N, C-alpha and C positions, 0 to 999 in steps of 0.2 A: 503493501500500499504506500503510494508516494504522497507526497503534499499536495494540497489543493492547489488548483491554478489561480494565478494573481489575477485580480480584477483589472481592467483595461483602465489606464490612468487618464486617457483621452476621452472625448465625446463621441457618440456615434457618427458625427459628422466632420472628425478630424482625423487627420494623418500626419505622421512626422517623420523625418530624416536626419541623422545625425553623422557630422563628418567630424571624425576623432583625429587629432594629433597631426592638425595641418601646421606647416613650418612656417608661421607668421605670427606676428604679435597680436595679441588679443585688441589693441587699440586700432591697428590697421583693418582687421577684419570686421570689427564693429563698425567701421565707416561705411564698409560695402553693405553689411546687412541692415544698417539703418536706411539706406536707400529703397530696400524693397518691401520694408515693414508696412502691412496694411495696404498694400496695392494687389490688384488682380495679378493672377499669376501670368497671364500673357503679356501685361505691362511690365512686369518684374523681369520676365526673362528677356524681353527686348532692352530693357535698361540694362542689363548685365552682359548682355551680347555686345553692346558699344561702350561699355564701362573701359576706361583707360588703365584701371588698377589690375596689377597681376594676379590677385587672388579671386577677381570676379569670375573667372572660369571654374575654380572650384566650387564657389557659391552658387553658380549657374547648374553644374551636376548635381548639387545636393537638393536644390529647388526641383530640379526634373526627377529625382529619385522620390522626394516626397509626393510629386504630382502621380507618379506611376505607382506608389504605394496606396495613394486614395483611390486610384481607378481600379486597380487589379485587386488589392487586399480589401478594401472596405465598399467597393461598388459605388463610389462617389462620382458625380457628374464634373468632368474637367474644366467645363466652361465657366461654371459658377464658382471656382475655387478661388479663395483670397489668403494672402500670406498673414496669418494671423498672429503668428510669433516667429521671430528670428534674433535668437540671443546667443551671446558668445561667452565661453568660459576659459579660464586659464588651465593650462596643461603643465607639463613640466618645463624647466629652463635649463638647457645645456650650459654649463660654464667653461669657457675656454679663456686663454689668456695670450697675450701678444706680447713678444719680448720688446722692452724699450731701452733707452739708453741708460748707462752706468748701472746695470744689472736689475733693473727694474722690470716689473711686468704690469700689463695694463689688462684689466678683466674684461672680457668680452662675454655677453649673454645672448644666446640665441633661443628664443622664446617659441613654444607651442600653444596652439589654440583648440579649442572644440567649438562646433557650430551646430546648432540645433534649429531647424526650421520645421514650424507646425503650419500646416495648410488647412483651412476651413472651408466648408461649403456654406454658401449663403443663399437664401431664397431671393430670387429677383424681384423686385419691386415694379409694378406695372405702371 
């Protein structure tokens, strides 16, 4: 006898995708995530397509994954999806050092981040 199945944390009209351990700082990733928060998914995809930020390609893939999860796993209509949440979390930070003059060393930090995107199906108002 196993343990009981966990209840679903999201609503019936929501789906999510998580991008873990992406090699960029949370501050830079949050700038791109803020661009798509609250927008319809087709507008958000278009904005990420033409964004000049390097990380926007990874954010676009994660948004496409959330859309695919909504369609295939939960049977939601992709035309009425909205980016309900897009939030960023800190992951590990690799510490390195660079040799400097007179036997000193300068610390270099290489941060990683997590990105979570939640899409929600909304009813169209006529």
